[in-house]
C-alpha positions in Angstrom: 0.0 0.0 0.0 1.4 3.4 -1.0 1.7 5.8 1.9 -0.1 9.1 2.0 0.9 12.6 3.1 -0.9 16.0 3.5 -0.9 19.2 5.3 -4.2 19.7 7.3 -5.2 23.2 8.3 -7.2 23.1 11.6 -9.7 26.1 11.7 -12.4 27.2 14.0 -13.4 30.1 16.3 -11.4 30.7 19.6 -11.5 28.1 22.4 -13.0 25.4 20.3 -10.3 22.9 21.1 -8.0 23.0 18.0 -4.8 22.9 20.0 -6.0 20.2 22.3 -6.9 18.0 19.3 -3.6 18.6 17.6 -1.7 17.6 20.8 -3.9 14.5 21.1 -3.2 13.4 17.6 0.6 14.0 18.0 0.8 12.3 21.4 3.0 15.2 22.5 2.7 18.8 23.7 2.9 20.7 20.4 0.6 23.7 21.0 0.0 25.5 24.2 -3.5 25.3 25.7 -5.5 27.8 27.8 -9.1 28.8 28.5 -8.1 32.3 27.4 -9.5 32.9 23.9 -7.0 33.4 21.0 -4.1 31.8 22.8 -2.6 30.5 19.5 -0.8 33.3 17.6 1.0 31.2 15.0 0.5 28.4 12.6 1.7 25.6 14.8 2.6 22.4 13.0 2.1 19.0 14.6 3.2 15.8 12.8 1.3 12.6 13.0 2.9 9.3 11.7 0.8 6.2 11.2 1.0 3.1 9.0 -1.1 4.9 6.4 1.4 7.7 6.1 2.0 11.2 7.6 -0.3 14.1 8.2 1.0 17.5 9.2 -1.7 19.4 11.2 -1.5 23.2 11.1 -3.1 24.6 14.3 -4.3 28.1 13.4 -5.4 31.1 15.5 -9.1 31.1 16.3 -11.2 33.3 14.0 -12.6 36.3 15.8 -14.2 39.4 14.5 -12.1 42.4 15.5 -10.5 45.4 13.8 -7.4 45.3 16.0 -4.1 45.1 14.2 -3.0 42.0 16.0 -6.3 40.2 15.3 -6.0 41.0 11.6 -2.5 39.6 11.5 -3.8 36.4 13.2 -6.5 36.0 10.6 -3.9 36.4 7.8 -2.0 33.5 9.4 -5.2 31.3 9.4 -6.1 32.2 5.8 -2.6 31.4 4.6 -2.6 28.0 6.3 -5.9 27.1 4.6 -4.6 28.2 1.2 -1.4 26.2 1.6 -2.9 23.0 2.9 -4.3 20.0 1.0 -7.0 19.3 3.6 -9.0 21.4 6.0 -10.4 20.3 9.4 -13.1 22.6 10.7 -13.9 22.4 14.4 -17.1 23.5 16.1 -18.0 23.5 19.8 -20.9 21.3 20.6 -21.6 23.3 23.8 -22.1 26.7 22.0 -24.6 27.5 19.4 -23.2 28.6 16.0 -22.9 32.4 15.8 -21.5 35.2 13.6 -18.0 33.7 13.8 -19.2 30.4 12.5 -21.0 32.2 9.7 -17.8 33.9 8.7 -15.9 30.6 8.7 -18.3 28.7 6.6 -18.6 31.6 4.1 -14.8 31.3 3.6 -14.9 27.5 3.4 -17.7 27.5 0.9 -15.3 28.4 -1.9 -12.9 25.7 -0.7 -13.0 22.3 -2.4 -15.5 20.3 -0.4 -13.7 17.1 -1.4 -10.9 18.1 1.0 -13.0 19.4 3.9 -13.8 17.5 7.1 -15.9 18.8 10.0 -15.6 17.8 13.7 -18.0 18.9 16.4 -15.8 18.9 19.5 -16.7 18.9 23.3 -19.4 16.2 23.0 -18.6 15.5 26.6 -19.5 19.0 27.7 -22.7 19.9 29.5 -25.4 21.0 27.1 -23.6 19.6 24.0 -25.9 19.6 21.0 -24.4 17.6 18.1 -27.6 17.8 16.1 -27.7 21.6 16.2 -24.1 21.8 14.9 -24.7 19.2 12.2 -27.9 21.0 11.1 -25.9 24.3 10.8 -23.3 22.6 8.6 -25.7 20.8 6.4 -27.6 24.0 5.8 -24.5 26.1 5.1 -22.5 23.5 3.3 -25.1 21.3 1.7 -22.7 19.6 -0.7 -20.5 18.2 2.2 -21.2 14.5 2.7 -22.7 13.8 6.2 -20.2 11.0 6.5 -17.5 13.7 6.9 -19.2 15.3 10.0 -17.9 13.8 13.2 -18.8 14.2 16.9 -15.7 14.0 19.1 -14.2 14.8 22.5 -10.6 15.8 22.3 -10.5 15.9 26.1 -11.6 12.3 26.5 -10.2 11.0 23.2 -13.6 9.9 22.0 -14.5 9.7 18.3 -11.1 10.9 17.2 -10.0 7.6 15.6 -12.6 7.6 12.8 -11.9 11.3 12.3 -8.2 10.6 11.8 -8.9 7.6 9.5 -11.2 9.9 7.4 -8.4 12.5 7.0 -5.9 9.8 5.9 -8.5 8.5 3.4 -8.7 11.9 1.7 -4.9 12.5 1.6 -3.1 11.8 -1.6 -0.2 9.3 -2.1 3.1 10.9 -1.3 6.4 10.7 0.5 6.6 11.8 4.2 7.2 15.5 4.6 9.3 15.1 7.7 11.4 12.3 9.3 9.2 9.8 11.2 10.7 10.7 14.5 9.4 14.3 14.3 6.2 15.4 16.0 6.8 19.1 15.4 9.2 21.4 13.5 9.3 24.3 16.0 12.7 25.6 16.9 13.9 25.5 20.5 13.5 29.2 21.3 9.9 29.2 20.0 8.9 26.2 22.1 10.4 27.6 25.2 8.7 31.0 24.7 5.3 29.3 24.1 5.5 27.2 27.3 6.4 30.3 29.4 3.5 32.2 27.8 1.1 29.4 28.5 2.1 29.4 32.2 1.8 33.2 32.4 -1.6 33.6 30.7 -3.1 30.8 32.8 -2.2 32.7 35.9 -3.0 36.2 35.0 -6.4 37.8 34.7 -8.6 40.0 32.6 -7.0 41.6 29.5 -3.4 41.0 30.6 -2.9 37.7 28.8 -3.4 39.4 25.5 -1.1 42.2 26.4 2.1 40.1 26.8 4.5 38.1 24.8 7.7 36.2 25.6 11.1 36.7 24.2 13.9 34.2 24.6 17.1 36.3 24.8 19.8 33.6 25.4 20.1 29.8 25.5 23.3 28.0 26.5 24.3 24.5 27.2 26.3 24.4 30.4 28.0 21.7 32.4 26.9 21.2 36.0 29.8 21.8 38.2 31.0 18.7 40.0 29.0 16.2 37.9 31.0 13.1 36.8 31.6 12.4 33.1 28.8 10.4 31.5 26.3 11.6 34.1 23.0 12.6 32.3 22.7 15.4 34.8 26.0 16.9 33.6 24.5 19.1 30.8 22.0 21.8 31.6 20.2 24.2 29.3 20.4 27.7 30.7 17.7 30.1 29.4 17.2 33.8 29.9 13.8 34.9 28.8 11.6 38.0 29.2 7.8 38.3 29.7 7.1 41.6 27.9 4.0 43.6 28.8 2.3 46.4 26.8 2.3 48.9 29.7 4.9 49.7 32.3 2.1 49.6 34.9 1.4 45.9 34.0 4.9 44.7 35.0 3.9 44.7 38.7 1.0 42.3 38.0 3.3 39.8 36.3 5.9 40.1 39.1 3.3 39.8 41.9 3.6 40.6 45.5 7.1 39.9 46.7 7.9 38.3 43.3 5.5 35.4 44.0 3.8 35.5 40.5 6.9 35.5 38.4 8.3 32.8 40.6 5.2 30.6 40.1 5.4 31.2 36.3 9.1 30.3 36.2 8.7 27.2 38.3 5.8 25.9 36.2 7.5 26.6 32.9 10.7 25.1 34.1 8.9 21.9 35.2 7.2 21.4 31.9 10.3 22.2 29.9 12.2 19.6 31.9 9.6 17.0 30.9 9.7 17.7 27.1 13.3 18.6 26.4 16.4 16.5 26.5 18.2 18.6 29.1 17.4 19.9 32.6 16.5 23.6 32.2 17.7 26.5 34.3 15.3 29.3 33.6 16.2 33.0 34.3 12.9 34.8 33.8 12.4 38.5 33.9 9.8 41.1 33.0 10.0 44.3 30.9 7.6 46.5 28.9 7.4 47.4 25.2 4.9 50.3 24.8 1.9 49.5 22.7 3.6 46.5 21.1 0.3 45.2 19.7 0.3 48.2 17.3 3.9 47.8 16.3 4.3 46.3 12.8 7.9 45.2 13.4 7.1 43.4 16.7 4.0 41.7 15.2 5.9 40.5 12.1 8.6 39.0 14.3 6.1 37.3 16.6 3.7 36.0 14.1 6.2 34.9 11.5 8.4 32.9 13.8 8.0 29.1 13.9 
């Protein structure tokens, strides 16, 4: 049997579970996850290898109606991922009725080749989940899409995801793997470190602050632990200096916290997760600084959103 390969753009409105599903398929932490809407700011690639071949899932920012410069840049990222992918996986939330954001998404997908579109209604385990309402919305707006390509799933409980993955492989074309089989993502080290730190920060901060910060990794260096014997796996440590950057000088105090407790909690949580996913023990030097109105700075936005 010839193996298949394809890029799969994962689209949907914010907080629908795109990143959770990509992580589940990959079996590894590829994309950060938060209850804060629009956590994803880049096209995050997660690589899935199966006997049928290789699928590269492209997790995209949630589609949200806003005129803010940052949001427009994020929508450009999502649109480009769809245009460059062979398949599209559209996620809906079974616990929320379709709204204006869903209308905008299906309008954009209507011009896409329906032969390469699959729909999944996520959060079927959630209270108030209504699969029929979501399916009715899809069949009305995309009447040419076969109902066999509309799935009810739970990424949280890994329910219904196997048939969904099989369907995507069935639609992929024959082709060589796009990445070596041992890869589950192609993100560089600095980007992965920055994303883990950002996840730990936004999950601990409140109100608008999560959207007002980004993380910059300034330095990384492999160092030998003093006194460790040769051959000891503990000998090599990865030293990292990173900055959480806020939009306002006044926001720095919220990130630092009383007596430095907040920045300490963020650093410890990030360091713990980095230790679990990287090949080295991590020593994280985490600091805070501000960059005035960075969400309106084209140079900063280009650097943040284009990095992978």
